[in-house]
PDB file with one MODEL, atoms N, CA, C and O in Angstrom:
MODEL        1
ATOM      1  N   MET A   1     -15.536 -10.251  -8.888  1.00  0.00           N
ATOM      2  CA  MET A   1     -14.665  -9.069  -8.837  1.00  0.00           C
ATOM      3  C   MET A   1     -15.359  -8.018  -8.008  1.00  0.00           C
ATOM      4  O   MET A   1     -16.583  -7.889  -8.025  1.00  0.00           O
ATOM      5  N   ALA A   2     -14.562  -7.278  -7.292  1.00  0.00           N
ATOM      6  CA  ALA A   2     -15.079  -6.208  -6.456  1.00  0.00           C
ATOM      7  C   ALA A   2     -14.528  -4.870  -6.920  1.00  0.00           C
ATOM      8  O   ALA A   2     -13.447  -4.794  -7.503  1.00  0.00           O
ATOM      9  N   TYR A   3     -15.273  -3.840  -6.658  1.00  0.00           N
ATOM     10  CA  TYR A   3     -14.873  -2.476  -6.983  1.00  0.00           C
ATOM     11  C   TYR A   3     -14.569  -1.776  -5.661  1.00  0.00           C
ATOM     12  O   TYR A   3     -15.413  -1.736  -4.766  1.00  0.00           O
ATOM     13  N   TYR A   4     -13.355  -1.222  -5.539  1.00  0.00           N
ATOM     14  CA  TYR A   4     -12.941  -0.538  -4.308  1.00  0.00           C
ATOM     15  C   TYR A   4     -12.617   0.903  -4.597  1.00  0.00           C
ATOM     16  O   TYR A   4     -12.442   1.307  -5.746  1.00  0.00           O
ATOM     17  N   THR A   5     -12.540   1.672  -3.525  1.00  0.00           N
ATOM     18  CA  THR A   5     -12.056   3.056  -3.592  1.00  0.00           C
ATOM     19  C   THR A   5     -10.769   3.105  -2.800  1.00  0.00           C
ATOM     20  O   THR A   5     -10.704   2.637  -1.663  1.00  0.00           O
ATOM     21  N   TYR A   6      -9.741   3.679  -3.417  1.00  0.00           N
ATOM     22  CA  TYR A   6      -8.447   3.872  -2.756  1.00  0.00           C
ATOM     23  C   TYR A   6      -8.188   5.365  -2.675  1.00  0.00           C
ATOM     24  O   TYR A   6      -8.696   6.137  -3.489  1.00  0.00           O
ATOM     25  N   SER A   7      -7.393   5.770  -1.685  1.00  0.00           N
ATOM     26  CA  SER A   7      -6.931   7.155  -1.597  1.00  0.00           C
ATOM     27  C   SER A   7      -5.474   7.163  -1.240  1.00  0.00           C
ATOM     28  O   SER A   7      -5.017   6.357  -0.430  1.00  0.00           O
ATOM     29  N   CYS A   8      -4.732   8.084  -1.850  1.00  0.00           N
ATOM     30  CA  CYS A   8      -3.298   8.227  -1.588  1.00  0.00           C
ATOM     31  C   CYS A   8      -3.097   9.165  -0.388  1.00  0.00           C
ATOM     32  O   CYS A   8      -3.653  10.263  -0.349  1.00  0.00           O
ATOM     33  N   LYS A   9      -2.310   8.726   0.567  1.00  0.00           N
ATOM     34  CA  LYS A   9      -2.069   9.537   1.773  1.00  0.00           C
ATOM     35  C   LYS A   9      -1.113  10.688   1.490  1.00  0.00           C
ATOM     36  O   LYS A   9      -1.116  11.680   2.219  1.00  0.00           O
ATOM     37  N   GLU A  10      -0.308  10.578   0.463  1.00  0.00           N
ATOM     38  CA  GLU A  10       0.681  11.626   0.161  1.00  0.00           C
ATOM     39  C   GLU A  10       0.110  12.762  -0.676  1.00  0.00           C
ATOM     40  O   GLU A  10       0.178  13.927  -0.285  1.00  0.00           O
ATOM     41  N   CYS A  11      -0.463  12.410  -1.852  1.00  0.00           N
ATOM     42  CA  CYS A  11      -0.988  13.456  -2.745  1.00  0.00           C
ATOM     43  C   CYS A  11      -2.509  13.638  -2.620  1.00  0.00           C
ATOM     44  O   CYS A  11      -3.073  14.535  -3.246  1.00  0.00           O
ATOM     45  N   GLU A  12      -3.173  12.801  -1.821  1.00  0.00           N
ATOM     46  CA  GLU A  12      -4.611  12.866  -1.543  1.00  0.00           C
ATOM     47  C   GLU A  12      -5.491  12.621  -2.746  1.00  0.00           C
ATOM     48  O   GLU A  12      -6.661  13.006  -2.747  1.00  0.00           O
ATOM     49  N   GLU A  13      -4.940  11.978  -3.786  1.00  0.00           N
ATOM     50  CA  GLU A  13      -5.766  11.627  -4.952  1.00  0.00           C
ATOM     51  C   GLU A  13      -6.676  10.449  -4.577  1.00  0.00           C
ATOM     52  O   GLU A  13      -6.280   9.563  -3.820  1.00  0.00           O
ATOM     53  N   ILE A  14      -7.885  10.456  -5.112  1.00  0.00           N
ATOM     54  CA  ILE A  14      -8.855   9.399  -4.826  1.00  0.00           C
ATOM     55  C   ILE A  14      -9.094   8.598  -6.090  1.00  0.00           C
ATOM     56  O   ILE A  14      -9.297   9.165  -7.163  1.00  0.00           O
ATOM     57  N   PHE A  15      -9.072   7.267  -5.964  1.00  0.00           N
ATOM     58  CA  PHE A  15      -9.288   6.353  -7.089  1.00  0.00           C
ATOM     59  C   PHE A  15     -10.581   5.602  -6.826  1.00  0.00           C
ATOM     60  O   PHE A  15     -10.638   4.794  -5.898  1.00  0.00           O
ATOM     61  N   GLU A  16     -11.596   5.838  -7.598  1.00  0.00           N
ATOM     62  CA  GLU A  16     -12.863   5.161  -7.419  1.00  0.00           C
ATOM     63  C   GLU A  16     -13.011   4.035  -8.432  1.00  0.00           C
ATOM     64  O   GLU A  16     -12.437   4.083  -9.520  1.00  0.00           O
ATOM     65  N   ASN A  17     -13.795   3.013  -8.058  1.00  0.00           N
ATOM     66  CA  ASN A  17     -14.106   1.879  -8.924  1.00  0.00           C
ATOM     67  C   ASN A  17     -12.869   1.154  -9.437  1.00  0.00           C
ATOM     68  O   ASN A  17     -12.768   0.838 -10.622  1.00  0.00           O
ATOM     69  N   VAL A  18     -11.921   0.890  -8.524  1.00  0.00           N
ATOM     70  CA  VAL A  18     -10.755   0.084  -8.863  1.00  0.00           C
ATOM     71  C   VAL A  18     -11.177  -1.376  -8.805  1.00  0.00           C
ATOM     72  O   VAL A  18     -11.577  -1.861  -7.747  1.00  0.00           O
ATOM     73  N   VAL A  19     -11.093  -2.082  -9.924  1.00  0.00           N
ATOM     74  CA  VAL A  19     -11.526  -3.484 -10.008  1.00  0.00           C
ATOM     75  C   VAL A  19     -10.410  -4.376  -9.479  1.00  0.00           C
ATOM     76  O   VAL A  19      -9.258  -4.289  -9.903  1.00  0.00           O
ATOM     77  N   GLN A  20     -10.794  -5.242  -8.532  1.00  0.00           N
ATOM     78  CA  GLN A  20      -9.819  -6.113  -7.901  1.00  0.00           C
ATOM     79  C   GLN A  20     -10.538  -7.337  -7.364  1.00  0.00           C
ATOM     80  O   GLN A  20     -11.644  -7.231  -6.833  1.00  0.00           O
ATOM     81  N   SER A  21      -9.904  -8.513  -7.501  1.00  0.00           N
ATOM     82  CA  SER A  21     -10.472  -9.711  -6.941  1.00  0.00           C
ATOM     83  C   SER A  21     -10.447  -9.640  -5.420  1.00  0.00           C
ATOM     84  O   SER A  21      -9.531  -9.057  -4.841  1.00  0.00           O
ATOM     85  N   VAL A  22     -11.441 -10.226  -4.771  1.00  0.00           N
ATOM     86  CA  VAL A  22     -11.456 -10.215  -3.313  1.00  0.00           C
ATOM     87  C   VAL A  22     -10.320 -11.063  -2.756  1.00  0.00           C
ATOM     88  O   VAL A  22     -10.009 -10.960  -1.570  1.00  0.00           O
ATOM     89  N   TYR A  23      -9.692 -11.900  -3.582  1.00  0.00           N
ATOM     90  CA  TYR A  23      -8.604 -12.751  -3.145  1.00  0.00           C
ATOM     91  C   TYR A  23      -7.236 -12.095  -3.347  1.00  0.00           C
ATOM     92  O   TYR A  23      -6.245 -12.574  -2.796  1.00  0.00           O
ATOM     93  N   ASP A  24      -7.161 -11.011  -4.126  1.00  0.00           N
ATOM     94  CA  ASP A  24      -5.904 -10.326  -4.365  1.00  0.00           C
ATOM     95  C   ASP A  24      -5.478  -9.517  -3.163  1.00  0.00           C
ATOM     96  O   ASP A  24      -6.311  -9.077  -2.371  1.00  0.00           O
ATOM     97  N   ASP A  25      -4.155  -9.316  -3.026  1.00  0.00           N
ATOM     98  CA  ASP A  25      -3.636  -8.471  -1.964  1.00  0.00           C
ATOM     99  C   ASP A  25      -3.999  -7.019  -2.272  1.00  0.00           C
ATOM    100  O   ASP A  25      -4.189  -6.650  -3.431  1.00  0.00           O
ATOM    101  N   ARG A  26      -4.092  -6.208  -1.236  1.00  0.00           N
ATOM    102  CA  ARG A  26      -4.398  -4.788  -1.418  1.00  0.00           C
ATOM    103  C   ARG A  26      -3.233  -4.094  -2.104  1.00  0.00           C
ATOM    104  O   ARG A  26      -2.083  -4.517  -1.981  1.00  0.00           O
ATOM    105  N   PHE A  27      -3.541  -3.035  -2.820  1.00  0.00           N
ATOM    106  CA  PHE A  27      -2.470  -2.203  -3.372  1.00  0.00           C
ATOM    107  C   PHE A  27      -1.884  -1.417  -2.202  1.00  0.00           C
ATOM    108  O   PHE A  27      -2.611  -0.969  -1.315  1.00  0.00           O
ATOM    109  N   GLU A  28      -0.557  -1.255  -2.213  1.00  0.00           N
ATOM    110  CA  GLU A  28       0.119  -0.562  -1.112  1.00  0.00           C
ATOM    111  C   GLU A  28       0.589   0.844  -1.469  1.00  0.00           C
ATOM    112  O   GLU A  28       0.644   1.729  -0.615  1.00  0.00           O
ATOM    113  N   THR A  29       0.931   1.037  -2.755  1.00  0.00           N
ATOM    114  CA  THR A  29       1.435   2.356  -3.151  1.00  0.00           C
ATOM    115  C   THR A  29       0.657   2.895  -4.343  1.00  0.00           C
ATOM    116  O   THR A  29       0.003   2.146  -5.068  1.00  0.00           O
ATOM    117  N   HIS A  30       0.742   4.216  -4.532  1.00  0.00           N
ATOM    118  CA  HIS A  30       0.030   4.919  -5.594  1.00  0.00           C
ATOM    119  C   HIS A  30       0.345   4.321  -6.967  1.00  0.00           C
ATOM    120  O   HIS A  30      -0.564   4.143  -7.778  1.00  0.00           O
ATOM    121  N   ASN A  31       1.596   4.012  -7.237  1.00  0.00           N
ATOM    122  CA  ASN A  31       1.965   3.516  -8.570  1.00  0.00           C
ATOM    123  C   ASN A  31       1.597   2.052  -8.802  1.00  0.00           C
ATOM    124  O   ASN A  31       1.891   1.527  -9.875  1.00  0.00           O
ATOM    125  N   GLN A  32       0.967   1.371  -7.843  1.00  0.00           N
ATOM    126  CA  GLN A  32       0.461   0.028  -8.072  1.00  0.00           C
ATOM    127  C   GLN A  32      -0.981   0.027  -8.573  1.00  0.00           C
ATOM    128  O   GLN A  32      -1.459  -0.987  -9.081  1.00  0.00           O
ATOM    129  N   ILE A  33      -1.671   1.148  -8.434  1.00  0.00           N
ATOM    130  CA  ILE A  33      -3.056   1.259  -8.889  1.00  0.00           C
ATOM    131  C   ILE A  33      -3.089   1.150 -10.411  1.00  0.00           C
ATOM    132  O   ILE A  33      -2.332   1.852 -11.082  1.00  0.00           O
ATOM    133  N   PRO A  34      -3.946   0.289 -10.979  1.00  0.00           N
ATOM    134  CA  PRO A  34      -4.017   0.164 -12.447  1.00  0.00           C
ATOM    135  C   PRO A  34      -4.246   1.528 -13.113  1.00  0.00           C
ATOM    136  O   PRO A  34      -5.002   2.358 -12.609  1.00  0.00           O
ATOM    137  N   GLU A  35      -3.590   1.736 -14.235  1.00  0.00           N
ATOM    138  CA  GLU A  35      -3.644   2.976 -15.020  1.00  0.00           C
ATOM    139  C   GLU A  35      -2.920   4.137 -14.339  1.00  0.00           C
ATOM    140  O   GLU A  35      -2.998   5.268 -14.819  1.00  0.00           O
ATOM    141  N   HIS A  36      -2.224   3.888 -13.241  1.00  0.00           N
ATOM    142  CA  HIS A  36      -1.450   4.946 -12.547  1.00  0.00           C
ATOM    143  C   HIS A  36      -0.028   4.476 -12.289  1.00  0.00           C
ATOM    144  O   HIS A  36       0.645   5.018 -11.413  1.00  0.00           O
ATOM    145  N   GLU A  37       0.456   3.464 -13.043  1.00  0.00           N
ATOM    146  CA  GLU A  37       1.784   2.916 -12.833  1.00  0.00           C
ATOM    147  C   GLU A  37       2.895   3.910 -13.198  1.00  0.00           C
ATOM    148  O   GLU A  37       4.006   3.819 -12.676  1.00  0.00           O
ATOM    149  N   GLU A  38       2.592   4.856 -14.093  1.00  0.00           N
ATOM    150  CA  GLU A  38       3.594   5.807 -14.595  1.00  0.00           C
ATOM    151  C   GLU A  38       3.720   7.050 -13.709  1.00  0.00           C
ATOM    152  O   GLU A  38       4.574   7.899 -13.965  1.00  0.00           O
ATOM    153  N   THR A  39       2.898   7.168 -12.688  1.00  0.00           N
ATOM    154  CA  THR A  39       2.930   8.373 -11.853  1.00  0.00           C
ATOM    155  C   THR A  39       4.225   8.471 -11.047  1.00  0.00           C
ATOM    156  O   THR A  39       4.855   7.461 -10.733  1.00  0.00           O
ATOM    157  N   GLU A  40       4.601   9.685 -10.725  1.00  0.00           N
ATOM    158  CA  GLU A  40       5.818   9.901  -9.929  1.00  0.00           C
ATOM    159  C   GLU A  40       5.553   9.678  -8.440  1.00  0.00           C
ATOM    160  O   GLU A  40       6.480   9.395  -7.681  1.00  0.00           O
ATOM    161  N   CYS A  41       4.306   9.801  -8.023  1.00  0.00           N
ATOM    162  CA  CYS A  41       3.970   9.642  -6.618  1.00  0.00           C
ATOM    163  C   CYS A  41       4.017   8.161  -6.254  1.00  0.00           C
ATOM    164  O   CYS A  41       3.428   7.318  -6.931  1.00  0.00           O
ATOM    165  N   LYS A  42       4.724   7.869  -5.178  1.00  0.00           N
ATOM    166  CA  LYS A  42       4.814   6.500  -4.682  1.00  0.00           C
ATOM    167  C   LYS A  42       4.304   6.433  -3.251  1.00  0.00           C
ATOM    168  O   LYS A  42       4.764   5.629  -2.440  1.00  0.00           O
ATOM    169  N   GLY A  43       3.340   7.302  -2.964  1.00  0.00           N
ATOM    170  CA  GLY A  43       2.777   7.383  -1.610  1.00  0.00           C
ATOM    171  C   GLY A  43       1.954   6.157  -1.258  1.00  0.00           C
ATOM    172  O   GLY A  43       1.497   5.424  -2.136  1.00  0.00           O
ATOM    173  N   GLU A  44       1.775   5.948   0.019  1.00  0.00           N
ATOM    174  CA  GLU A  44       0.979   4.836   0.537  1.00  0.00           C
ATOM    175  C   GLU A  44      -0.503   5.086   0.255  1.00  0.00           C
ATOM    176  O   GLU A  44      -0.988   6.208   0.402  1.00  0.00           O
ATOM    177  N   VAL A  45      -1.214   4.037  -0.150  1.00  0.00           N
ATOM    178  CA  VAL A  45      -2.643   4.188  -0.401  1.00  0.00           C
ATOM    179  C   VAL A  45      -3.441   3.381   0.630  1.00  0.00           C
ATOM    180  O   VAL A  45      -2.962   2.400   1.198  1.00  0.00           O
ATOM    181  N   LYS A  46      -4.666   3.836   0.841  1.00  0.00           N
ATOM    182  CA  LYS A  46      -5.577   3.192   1.779  1.00  0.00           C
ATOM    183  C   LYS A  46      -6.802   2.751   1.016  1.00  0.00           C
ATOM    184  O   LYS A  46      -7.329   3.508   0.201  1.00  0.00           O
ATOM    185  N   ARG A  47      -7.272   1.525   1.268  1.00  0.00           N
ATOM    186  CA  ARG A  47      -8.475   1.008   0.601  1.00  0.00           C
ATOM    187  C   ARG A  47      -9.674   1.284   1.495  1.00  0.00           C
ATOM    188  O   ARG A  47      -9.672   0.975   2.687  1.00  0.00           O
ATOM    189  N   HIS A  48     -10.696   1.872   0.889  1.00  0.00           N
ATOM    190  CA  HIS A  48     -11.918   2.203   1.616  1.00  0.00           C
ATOM    191  C   HIS A  48     -13.029   1.256   1.171  1.00  0.00           C
ATOM    192  O   HIS A  48     -13.159   0.941  -0.012  1.00  0.00           O
ATOM    193  N   MET A  49     -13.809   0.817   2.120  1.00  0.00           N
ATOM    194  CA  MET A  49     -14.970  -0.014   1.807  1.00  0.00           C
ATOM    195  C   MET A  49     -16.168   0.683   2.413  1.00  0.00           C
ATOM    196  O   MET A  49     -16.059   1.330   3.454  1.00  0.00           O
ATOM    197  N   GLY A  50     -17.299   0.552   1.767  1.00  0.00           N
ATOM    198  CA  GLY A  50     -18.477   1.201   2.287  1.00  0.00           C
ATOM    199  C   GLY A  50     -19.518   1.326   1.204  1.00  0.00           C
ATOM    200  O   GLY A  50     -19.754   0.390   0.441  1.00  0.00           O
ATOM    201  N   ALA A  51     -20.136   2.477   1.140  1.00  0.00           N
ATOM    202  CA  ALA A  51     -21.236   2.687   0.214  1.00  0.00           C
ATOM    203  C   ALA A  51     -20.803   2.558  -1.241  1.00  0.00           C
ATOM    204  O   ALA A  51     -21.620   2.212  -2.094  1.00  0.00           O
ATOM    205  N   ILE A  52     -19.546   2.828  -1.540  1.00  0.00           N
ATOM    206  CA  ILE A  52     -19.090   2.796  -2.925  1.00  0.00           C
ATOM    207  C   ILE A  52     -18.675   1.375  -3.339  1.00  0.00           C
ATOM    208  O   ILE A  52     -18.622   1.083  -4.534  1.00  0.00           O
ATOM    209  N   MET A  53     -18.388   0.507  -2.399  1.00  0.00           N
ATOM    210  CA  MET A  53     -17.983  -0.845  -2.749  1.00  0.00           C
ATOM    211  C   MET A  53     -19.118  -1.582  -3.435  1.00  0.00           C
ATOM    212  O   MET A  53     -20.267  -1.508  -3.001  1.00  0.00           O
ATOM    213  N   ARG A  54     -18.798  -2.285  -4.495  1.00  0.00           N
ATOM    214  CA  ARG A  54     -19.804  -2.974  -5.289  1.00  0.00           C
ATOM    215  C   ARG A  54     -19.201  -4.277  -5.801  1.00  0.00           C
ATOM    216  O   ARG A  54     -18.006  -4.358  -6.086  1.00  0.00           O
ATOM    217  N   MET A  55     -20.049  -5.289  -5.909  1.00  0.00           N
ATOM    218  CA  MET A  55     -19.589  -6.561  -6.456  1.00  0.00           C
ATOM    219  C   MET A  55     -20.486  -6.959  -7.607  1.00  0.00           C
ATOM    220  O   MET A  55     -21.693  -6.721  -7.569  1.00  0.00           O
ATOM    221  N   ASP A  56     -19.906  -7.563  -8.631  1.00  0.00           N
ATOM    222  CA  ASP A  56     -20.678  -8.113  -9.734  1.00  0.00           C
ATOM    223  C   ASP A  56     -20.692  -9.629  -9.572  1.00  0.00           C
ATOM    224  O   ASP A  56     -19.640 -10.268  -9.566  1.00  0.00           O
ATOM    225  N   LEU A  57     -21.872 -10.195  -9.443  1.00  0.00           N
ATOM    226  CA  LEU A  57     -22.009 -11.637  -9.336  1.00  0.00           C
ATOM    227  C   LEU A  57     -22.438 -12.151 -10.700  1.00  0.00           C
ATOM    228  O   LEU A  57     -23.558 -11.914 -11.153  1.00  0.00           O
ATOM    229  N   ARG A  58     -21.515 -12.862 -11.343  1.00  0.00           N
ATOM    230  CA  ARG A  58     -21.804 -13.338 -12.708  1.00  0.00           C
ATOM    231  C   ARG A  58     -21.605 -14.838 -12.765  1.00  0.00           C
ATOM    232  O   ARG A  58     -20.889 -15.419 -11.949  1.00  0.00           O
ATOM    233  N   GLY A  59     -22.250 -15.456 -13.744  1.00  0.00           N
ATOM    234  CA  GLY A  59     -22.079 -16.875 -13.974  1.00  0.00           C
ATOM    235  C   GLY A  59     -23.218 -17.695 -13.424  1.00  0.00           C
ATOM    236  O   GLY A  59     -24.167 -17.159 -12.851  1.00  0.00           O
ATOM    237  N   LYS A  60     -23.123 -18.990 -13.597  1.00  0.00           N
ATOM    238  CA  LYS A  60     -24.168 -19.911 -13.141  1.00  0.00           C
ATOM    239  C   LYS A  60     -24.195 -19.930 -11.620  1.00  0.00           C
ATOM    240  O   LYS A  60     -23.178 -19.730 -10.956  1.00  0.00           O
ATOM    241  N   GLY A  61     -25.374 -20.175 -11.093  1.00  0.00           N
ATOM    242  CA  GLY A  61     -25.527 -20.354  -9.655  1.00  0.00           C
ATOM    243  C   GLY A  61     -26.011 -19.152  -8.900  1.00  0.00           C
ATOM    244  O   GLY A  61     -26.202 -19.245  -7.687  1.00  0.00           O
ATOM    245  N   PHE A  62     -26.221 -18.020  -9.545  1.00  0.00           N
ATOM    246  CA  PHE A  62     -26.701 -16.851  -8.874  1.00  0.00           C
ATOM    247  C   PHE A  62     -28.198 -16.665  -9.141  1.00  0.00           C
ATOM    248  O   PHE A  62     -28.671 -16.950 -10.241  1.00  0.00           O
ATOM    249  N   HIS A  63     -28.917 -16.203  -8.173  1.00  0.00           N
ATOM    250  CA  HIS A  63     -30.353 -16.087  -8.225  1.00  0.00           C
ATOM    251  C   HIS A  63     -30.857 -15.371  -9.485  1.00  0.00           C
ATOM    252  O   HIS A  63     -31.787 -15.843 -10.140  1.00  0.00           O
ATOM    253  N   CYS A  64     -30.250 -14.253  -9.815  1.00  0.00           N
ATOM    254  CA  CYS A  64     -30.751 -13.477 -10.935  1.00  0.00           C
ATOM    255  C   CYS A  64     -30.569 -14.196 -12.270  1.00  0.00           C
ATOM    256  O   CYS A  64     -31.297 -13.910 -13.221  1.00  0.00           O
ATOM    257  N   ASN A  65     -29.619 -15.119 -12.360  1.00  0.00           N
ATOM    258  CA  ASN A  65     -29.413 -15.871 -13.600  1.00  0.00           C
ATOM    259  C   ASN A  65     -30.280 -17.124 -13.679  1.00  0.00           C
ATOM    260  O   ASN A  65     -30.743 -17.493 -14.758  1.00  0.00           O
ATOM    261  N   ASP A  66     -30.501 -17.782 -12.537  1.00  0.00           N
ATOM    262  CA  ASP A  66     -31.181 -19.067 -12.536  1.00  0.00           C
ATOM    263  C   ASP A  66     -32.674 -18.980 -12.374  1.00  0.00           C
ATOM    264  O   ASP A  66     -33.379 -19.933 -12.706  1.00  0.00           O
ATOM    265  N   TYR A  67     -33.185 -17.872 -11.877  1.00  0.00           N
ATOM    266  CA  TYR A  67     -34.625 -17.725 -11.637  1.00  0.00           C
ATOM    267  C   TYR A  67     -35.123 -16.466 -12.318  1.00  0.00           C
ATOM    268  O   TYR A  67     -35.221 -15.418 -11.680  1.00  0.00           O
ATOM    269  N   PRO A  68     -35.442 -16.548 -13.613  1.00  0.00           N
ATOM    270  CA  PRO A  68     -35.906 -15.341 -14.321  1.00  0.00           C
ATOM    271  C   PRO A  68     -37.247 -14.861 -13.780  1.00  0.00           C
ATOM    272  O   PRO A  68     -38.014 -15.632 -13.204  1.00  0.00           O
ATOM    273  N   LYS A  69     -37.510 -13.590 -13.973  1.00  0.00           N
ATOM    274  CA  LYS A  69     -38.755 -12.987 -13.485  1.00  0.00           C
ATOM    275  C   LYS A  69     -39.940 -13.599 -14.245  1.00  0.00           C
ATOM    276  O   LYS A  69     -39.846 -13.920 -15.429  1.00  0.00           O
ATOM    277  N   ARG A  70     -41.043 -13.746 -13.530  1.00  0.00           N
ATOM    278  CA  ARG A  70     -42.271 -14.222 -14.124  1.00  0.00           C
ATOM    279  C   ARG A  70     -43.356 -13.218 -13.803  1.00  0.00           C
ATOM    280  O   ARG A  70     -43.183 -12.351 -12.947  1.00  0.00           O
ATOM    281  N   ASN A  71     -44.447 -13.338 -14.477  1.00  0.00           N
ATOM    282  CA  ASN A  71     -45.590 -12.482 -14.195  1.00  0.00           C
ATOM    283  C   ASN A  71     -46.349 -13.101 -13.011  1.00  0.00           C
ATOM    284  O   ASN A  71     -47.032 -14.110 -13.182  1.00  0.00           O
ATOM    285  N   TRP A  72     -46.238 -12.519 -11.839  1.00  0.00           N
ATOM    286  CA  TRP A  72     -46.922 -13.013 -10.633  1.00  0.00           C
ATOM    287  C   TRP A  72     -48.006 -12.050 -10.209  1.00  0.00           C
ATOM    288  O   TRP A  72     -47.895 -10.839 -10.400  1.00  0.00           O
ATOM    289  N   THR A  73     -49.048 -12.597  -9.635  1.00  0.00           N
ATOM    290  CA  THR A  73     -50.094 -11.749  -9.082  1.00  0.00           C
ATOM    291  C   THR A  73     -49.770 -11.464  -7.620  1.00  0.00           C
ATOM    292  O   THR A  73     -48.879 -12.090  -7.045  1.00  0.00           O
ATOM    293  N   SER A  74     -50.481 -10.533  -7.027  1.00  0.00           N
ATOM    294  CA  SER A  74     -50.240 -10.190  -5.621  1.00  0.00           C
ATOM    295  C   SER A  74     -50.545 -11.365  -4.685  1.00  0.00           C
ATOM    296  O   SER A  74     -50.051 -11.393  -3.558  1.00  0.00           O
ATOM    297  N   SER A  75     -51.354 -12.336  -5.135  1.00  0.00           N
ATOM    298  CA  SER A  75     -51.654 -13.498  -4.285  1.00  0.00           C
ATOM    299  C   SER A  75     -50.550 -14.539  -4.305  1.00  0.00           C
ATOM    300  O   SER A  75     -50.609 -15.512  -3.553  1.00  0.00           O
ATOM    301  N   GLY A  76     -49.539 -14.353  -5.155  1.00  0.00           N
ATOM    302  CA  GLY A  76     -48.442 -15.277  -5.201  1.00  0.00           C
ATOM    303  C   GLY A  76     -48.600 -16.369  -6.254  1.00  0.00           C
ATOM    304  O   GLY A  76     -47.788 -17.293  -6.320  1.00  0.00           O
ATOM    305  N   LYS A  77     -49.636 -16.267  -7.072  1.00  0.00           N
ATOM    306  CA  LYS A  77     -49.880 -17.246  -8.114  1.00  0.00           C
ATOM    307  C   LYS A  77     -49.495 -16.641  -9.471  1.00  0.00           C
ATOM    308  O   LYS A  77     -49.642 -15.437  -9.681  1.00  0.00           O
ATOM    309  N   PRO A  78     -49.003 -17.482 -10.389  1.00  0.00           N
ATOM    310  CA  PRO A  78     -48.632 -16.965 -11.715  1.00  0.00           C
ATOM    311  C   PRO A  78     -49.834 -16.350 -12.418  1.00  0.00           C
ATOM    312  O   PRO A  78     -50.949 -16.869 -12.355  1.00  0.00           O
ATOM    313  N   ARG A  79     -49.578 -15.234 -13.086  1.00  0.00           N
ATOM    314  CA  ARG A  79     -50.612 -14.535 -13.853  1.00  0.00           C
ATOM    315  C   ARG A  79     -50.847 -15.284 -15.145  1.00  0.00           C
ATOM    316  O   ARG A  79     -49.900 -15.736 -15.789  1.00  0.00           O
ATOM    317  N   ASN A  80     -52.105 -15.417 -15.527  1.00  0.00           N
ATOM    318  CA  ASN A  80     -52.449 -16.076 -16.776  1.00  0.00           C
ATOM    319  C   ASN A  80     -52.189 -15.082 -17.923  1.00  0.00           C
ATOM    320  O   ASN A  80     -52.871 -14.065 -18.051  1.00  0.00           O
ATOM    321  N   THR A  81     -51.180 -15.409 -18.753  1.00  0.00           N
ATOM    322  CA  THR A  81     -50.847 -14.493 -19.839  1.00  0.00           C
ATOM    323  C   THR A  81     -51.456 -14.921 -21.142  1.00  0.00           C
ATOM    324  O   THR A  81     -51.328 -14.209 -22.139  1.00  0.00           O
ATOM    325  N   ALA A  82     -52.130 -16.084 -21.175  1.00  0.00           N
ATOM    326  CA  ALA A  82     -52.765 -16.543 -22.417  1.00  0.00           C
ATOM    327  C   ALA A  82     -53.966 -15.658 -22.743  1.00  0.00           C
ATOM    328  O   ALA A  82     -54.726 -15.264 -21.859  1.00  0.00           O
ATOM    329  N   GLN A  83     -54.118 -15.359 -24.020  1.00  0.00           N
ATOM    330  CA  GLN A  83     -55.251 -14.479 -24.402  1.00  0.00           C
ATOM    331  C   GLN A  83     -56.315 -15.234 -25.086  1.00  0.00           C
ATOM    332  O   GLN A  83     -57.331 -14.656 -25.471  1.00  0.00           O
TER     333      GLN A  83
ENDMDL
END
């Protein structure tokens, strides 16, 4: 899932951290944005990507899940933790 920022061209409202699959179509109007379906504004929205865009990589197969941190020394060898 990706987090996007949208802005309405008509009322200039900004929607940050809108969760949307990268495979989903973009939202086209203000009232398509989740939690804003009841709004009276039906202005066109623009999706922004950049510094605010963020993705959560979850599940098996990702580096942070499959390779847990270990105690390593600066020489690249595992630190002896036995006392």
